Structure formats: structure tokens, C-alpha cells
N, C-alpha and C positions, 0 to 999 in steps of 0.2 A: 433500532436496538434500544431497549430500555436500560437505564442504569440505576443503581441504588448505592447509597453510602451507608456504611455501618461504622459506628464509632469504634476505634481501636481501643481495646481494654487489655492491658498487660501482656498478652501473648497473641501472636498472629495465628488465629484459628478460624475455621470455617465450619458452620453448622450444616450438616447434611442429615435431614430427618429420615427420608425414605431412600435408603441406599439402592434398592432394587429399581425404583423409578428413575433415580439419577443415572444408574448404569444403562438403563434402556435409552434414556435421552442421549447419553454419550455414544452409544452404539449407532444411533441415527445421525449424530453430528460428525463422527469421525471421517466419513467419506468427503464431506464438505471441507473439513479442515485440510485434508490432503490435497484436494483440488485447489484450494486457495493458495497453498504453498507452491504447488506445481505451476499454476498459471502465473503467480507473481514472479517466480524464477524465470519464466519465459518472457514476461514483460521486461524484467531487468536485462535479460540477454538482448532483447530487441532494442532497448535503450542503448546498450553498449554498441550495438551495430550502427545505430544512427550516429552516435557520437564519433565512432571511428571514421565514418565518412567525412567528418569535418576536417580531419587531418589529411587524408589522402584516400582516393578511391582505388588505388592500386593494391593496397594491402591493409589489413587490420592491425598489423604489428605495431605501427607507430601509436595508434590510438590505444591499443591494449597496454602498451608501456605506460601511457599517461593514466589510464583508468585503473591499473593494477592497485589493489588495496584501497580503492575509493569505495565508500559505502553508497548505497542507493541515493540517499538525499543529496550527497555531494555531486553525484552524476546528474540529478535533476537540476541542481543549481548550475552546473556547468552547461547543460543544455539551455537553460534560461539565459545565461550570459551570452552564449553563442547566438541565440535567437534575438535577444535584445540588440546586440551589436549589428546583426544582419538587418533588422528592421530600421535601425537608426541610419545605417549606411544607405539603404534604399529609400528612406523616408516613406515607408509603407508598412501598414499593419498586416500581419499574416492572419488569415481566417482560421479561427479555432484555437489560436495560440493560448489565450487566457484560460479557456476551459480545459485544454490539455494539461496545462501546468497544475490547475486545481485537481484534476483527476489523477495525475501522476502522484501528487502528494497524498490525496485521500486514499488511493490504493495502498500506499505504504502504511499510512496510519492504521487502516483497518486490518491489513495483513499482520502488522505488528501486534495489534490487540489479540488477534486469533492465535498467532504463533507463540506469543509469550504469556497467554492466559494459563492459569493454573487449573487445567481441566479436571484434575482429581478433586478439586474443591467444588465442582458443579453440584448445585442443590437440585432437589426434585422439581423446583420451579424453573430450572434452566439458567439461573443466575450463576455466573462463573467469576471467580476472583481474578482481577486483572492488574491491580496495583494498589500501593499505599499512597494516599494523597496527604501531603502535609501543608498546613496553612496556619494562619493566625487563630483559626477556630479549633486547631488541634489536628490529630492524626485520624484519618478515616480510611477504611478499607473500601475500595471501589469494586463493584460487581457489575457485569454486563450480562444481559439476557440475550444469549445467542440462540435464536430460533432457527429452524431449518430454512424458513423464508428469508431471514436476515443473512444467513450464511450464503444462501443462493444469490442474494443481491450483491454481496461482496464479490463473489466469484464472477458474476456478470459484469460488475464495474471493472474488474481487473482485465477481463477478456476484451471488453469494449475499449478500454484505455489503450490496450496494445494495438488494436486496429486503428484507433484514432491517431496514435503515434505514427504509424506508417502512412496513413492518409495525409496527415499534416506534413510529414517529411516529403512526400511526393509533391504536395502543393508548394512547399518551400523551394524545391528544386525546379518546379515549373516557373515560379516567379524568378528565380535566379537565372534561368536560361531563356527567359522571355517567351515562354509558352503560355503564359497567363497575363 
């Protein structure tokens, strides 16, 4: 995904030159936006399920009490702490662990870009306002160009990450119970 910065000048505004072309772009992007949100929610539910297993395999209630009101990144951090402790205790690295942590975080970062983008500000070039960046160089409006291909890649990453999570958890359980 390409990004561009535009210097903030007095008011937060976005220039859309060809409204009709921008509307056509949005019509094509909307299904992908919905899929990203839907699959990310499924990924988070799968993460909840895996975390609940850490507490007890008899019921999810104990785990859900702990996870209640935790945001996604806190859940990823909790999984990381559980896995780090597990690996230290066994003095063994679990296959795919580092990549899974990277993919879980990247899935959230990209989902948040998509979910919190100001889609009504999308220009005819496909650049969409995502946030205001503040630094020593001043304030800049950040835009990301979400193409159909890039939105499809985000969707694919989220789906693959969900499957990797289950594969990793099976591997972890195989290591725990001496099947590997």
C-alpha cells in the first residue's frame, strides 16, 4: 500500500476532485472492507478460544472472565507471555512462534487502518485519509492508497493468520503431551 503525507493547513480537509470516480472506487472497495472486519473478528474469536484453553479445557468460562474487556493487542500480549513461559519451561522453541506473533500484530495494524480510515475522504486516485501525524516537522495528514489487490492481501493475511494460530496451537499441544 502506498502512503502519502500532506501538510496540515488550518483545517482538516480532503480534496476529492472527481467525486464520481471516487464513488466507483468505494463501491468496489466496500466488499473487501466488510470481509476484513468479518475475518478479523473471527481471528479474535479464535484467539479467545486458544487463550481460554490455557486456563482449563473443561469450560471457556474461566478464560472469558479473564479476557472480558481486554482489547486484541492485550490478548496477543497475553498469548505471547503464555508461550514465552511455556518455551522457557521446556527449554524448547516452538516452530512458527515468532512469525505467528508478527502476523497477529500485522493483522491488527492493517485491520485498524481499514476500519478507522475516513472512507468518505477517498480521492479519485484511491488515497484515503487514515490519520493526522504530529512530529517535529509539524502536522501532516496521512493517506493510504487501498487498492483492491492490497485489500485482498489484508484479507488473505488475516485468514492465513487464523489458520496459523490453530496449527501453532496444535503443535504446542503436541509438544506438551510428548507427541512431537
